[in-house]
C-alpha positions in Angstrom: 196.4 127.2 116.0 194.7 125.4 112.6 193.7 127.6 110.1 190.7 127.5 107.7 190.8 127.0 103.5 188.5 129.8 102.0 187.4 128.5 97.9 187.0 131.9 96.1 186.2 129.9 93.1 183.0 128.4 92.3 182.8 124.8 90.3 183.0 124.2 86.6 179.7 123.9 85.1 179.6 123.5 81.4 175.9 123.8 79.1 175.0 119.9 77.9 173.5 121.8 74.9 176.0 124.6 73.6 179.0 123.3 75.7 179.5 126.7 77.3 181.0 127.4 80.4 178.3 129.0 83.2 179.2 132.4 84.5 179.2 133.0 88.3 175.6 133.3 89.4 173.9 132.2 86.6 171.8 129.4 87.7 171.1 126.6 85.0 168.3 124.3 84.4 167.7 120.9 84.9 166.5 119.0 82.2 165.6 115.1 82.2 167.0 113.5 78.9 166.4 109.6 78.4 166.0 109.6 82.2 169.4 111.5 82.4 169.3 115.0 84.2 171.0 117.3 82.0 172.3 120.6 82.6 171.0 123.9 80.6 171.9 127.6 80.4 168.7 130.3 80.6 169.8 130.8 76.4 169.2 127.4 75.1 166.5 126.2 77.6 164.2 126.9 74.6 166.2 124.5 72.4 166.2 121.7 74.7 162.6 121.9 75.4 161.9 121.6 71.9 164.3 118.4 71.1 161.6 116.8 73.7 163.8 117.3 76.9 161.3 117.6 80.1 162.4 119.9 82.6 163.6 118.1 86.3 160.8 120.4 88.1 157.5 119.6 85.7 158.3 116.0 86.3 158.4 116.4 90.0 155.4 118.5 89.4 153.1 115.3 88.5 153.4 113.9 91.4 150.7 111.2 92.8 147.6 112.7 93.4 147.1 113.6 97.2 144.7 111.9 99.0 141.1 113.6 99.2 140.1 115.2 101.9 138.2 113.2 104.6 139.6 109.9 103.6 141.9 109.7 106.7 138.3 110.3 108.9 137.0 107.6 111.0 133.9 105.7 109.5 132.0 107.8 112.2 132.8 111.5 111.1 132.1 110.4 107.4 128.6 108.9 108.5 127.9 112.2 110.0 129.4 114.3 107.6 127.0 112.5 105.0 123.4 112.9 107.0 124.8 116.7 107.4 124.5 116.9 103.7 121.6 115.4 103.5 119.7 117.7 105.7 121.4 120.7 103.4 119.7 119.5 100.4 116.6 121.3 99.2 114.0 119.3 100.7 111.6 119.0 97.0 114.9 117.4 95.5 114.4 116.4 91.7 110.9 116.0 90.0 112.0 113.0 88.0 113.4 111.6 91.2 110.3 112.4 93.2 107.9 110.6 90.4 109.9 107.6 89.9 110.2 106.7 94.0 106.0 107.6 94.2 104.7 106.0 90.6 103.7 102.1 91.7 104.2 99.9 89.3 102.9 100.1 85.9 100.1 97.0 85.1 100.8 96.6 81.0 98.1 93.7 80.7 95.7 95.6 82.5 95.7 98.5 80.0 96.6 96.7 76.7 93.7 94.9 77.1 91.0 97.2 78.0 92.6 100.1 75.8 92.7 102.7 79.1 93.7 103.1 82.5 93.9 99.8 84.6 90.8 100.1 87.1 91.1 101.1 90.4 91.4 99.1 93.6 89.0 100.7 96.7 90.6 101.4 100.0 88.9 98.6 101.6 91.0 96.7 98.6 88.2 94.7 97.3 88.3 94.6 93.2 86.3 97.2 91.6 82.7 96.5 90.4 82.2 95.1 86.9 80.7 98.0 84.7 76.9 98.2 84.7 75.2 96.5 81.3 73.4 99.1 79.2 70.4 100.5 80.2 67.6 101.1 76.9 66.7 104.0 76.7 62.8 104.2 75.5 61.7 101.3 72.7 63.9 103.2 69.7 66.9 101.9 71.4 65.2 98.7 72.6 64.9 98.2 68.9 68.1 99.5 67.8 69.4 96.5 70.8 67.5 93.9 69.4 68.8 94.7 65.6 72.6 94.9 66.6 72.7 91.2 68.3 71.0 89.9 65.3 72.4 88.6 61.9 71.0 91.8 60.0 74.5 94.0 60.5 76.6 91.7 58.8 74.4 92.7 55.7 74.4 96.5 56.6 78.5 96.5 57.0 78.7 94.8 53.4 76.5 97.2 51.7 78.4 99.6 53.7 81.4 98.9 52.1 80.0 99.2 48.2 77.4 102.1 48.5 78.8 104.1 51.7 77.0 105.0 54.5 73.3 104.6 54.6 70.5 106.4 55.7 68.9 105.5 59.2 65.6 105.3 60.3 64.2 104.2 63.7 60.4 104.9 64.1 57.2 103.1 66.0 55.0 101.0 63.2 51.3 101.6 62.5 50.6 97.9 62.3 51.4 97.6 66.0 51.7 99.4 69.0 54.1 97.4 70.1 56.7 97.2 66.6 59.4 99.6 66.2 60.2 99.6 62.2 63.8 100.4 61.4 65.0 101.8 57.6 68.2 101.6 55.8 67.8 103.5 52.8 71.5 103.6 49.6 70.6 105.0 46.3 70.1 102.1 45.0 68.6 100.2 47.5 66.4 100.0 50.9 65.7 97.0 53.7 63.2 97.8 56.3 63.1 95.5 59.5 60.6 95.4 62.4 61.0 94.8 65.9 58.1 93.9 68.0 59.0 94.4 71.6 56.0 92.5 73.1 57.2 89.8 71.7 57.0 87.0 74.3 60.2 84.8 73.0 62.6 88.0 73.5 62.7 91.1 70.9 64.3 90.2 67.9 64.6 91.7 64.2 62.9 90.4 61.3 63.4 91.4 57.7 60.0 93.5 56.2 60.6 94.6 53.0 62.9 95.9 50.5 63.7 97.7 47.2 65.8 99.1 44.5 63.7 102.9 44.5 64.2 105.1 47.3 60.4 106.8 46.1 58.6 103.7 47.2 59.6 104.8 50.9 57.2 107.2 52.9 57.9 110.8 53.9 58.2 108.7 57.2 60.8 106.3 56.3 63.3 109.5 55.5 64.0 110.7 59.1 67.6 109.6 59.2 67.4 109.8 62.7 69.9 107.0 63.4 73.6 106.1 62.4 75.2 102.6 61.1 79.5 101.5 61.9 81.5 100.3 59.9 80.4 96.8 61.7 76.8 97.3 60.5 75.7 98.0 64.2 73.3 100.8 64.8 73.1 104.1 66.9 70.0 106.4 67.5 71.7 109.8 67.0 
């Protein structure tokens, strides 16, 4: 009959910091120093950590990141998951994203040249019709239009830069029923022009008179019913 040997003593384990032999039941900590395992008792564990030793348990915890959920799924399963996520998203979506998707191409040339929004295209796809020319509203407006296409607005613009904005009067003439008189008056000078609307050669402005005293003008020449801009062009009020 064979006998078994019962070992009642534990192997001697010493702390690598204080070199003390650990007692029965005392659980040491395993640290790594320069890649080598070190046995450290519970009392010396803070000292070992202060010296820069790393616990072996912490090194095992810093393993490679687990695979992302769904990485092992089939391609069909991932497509189904993506479709399900898209169906659960809000129908309205992001306000910015919806605007960018619906916005059409921006035509910088049309807007820069025209100084405003680009002309729209009708539903039939035909180009927009050009704007209709300005239609004169009455004889006074016809006379103003004739004056603005003459060479006199250049003189008005030069005087305006020196003397300020003039008083502008546009009134019917006395001598001829079809004539319109235009009076421009500054504090130091005044000019009168005449436009004959019945001229067979076309209505055009001509210089009528000029002076340096406002007292030379009659009351009907100081009505000031029009304006002159910085380019010398006239416009009825």
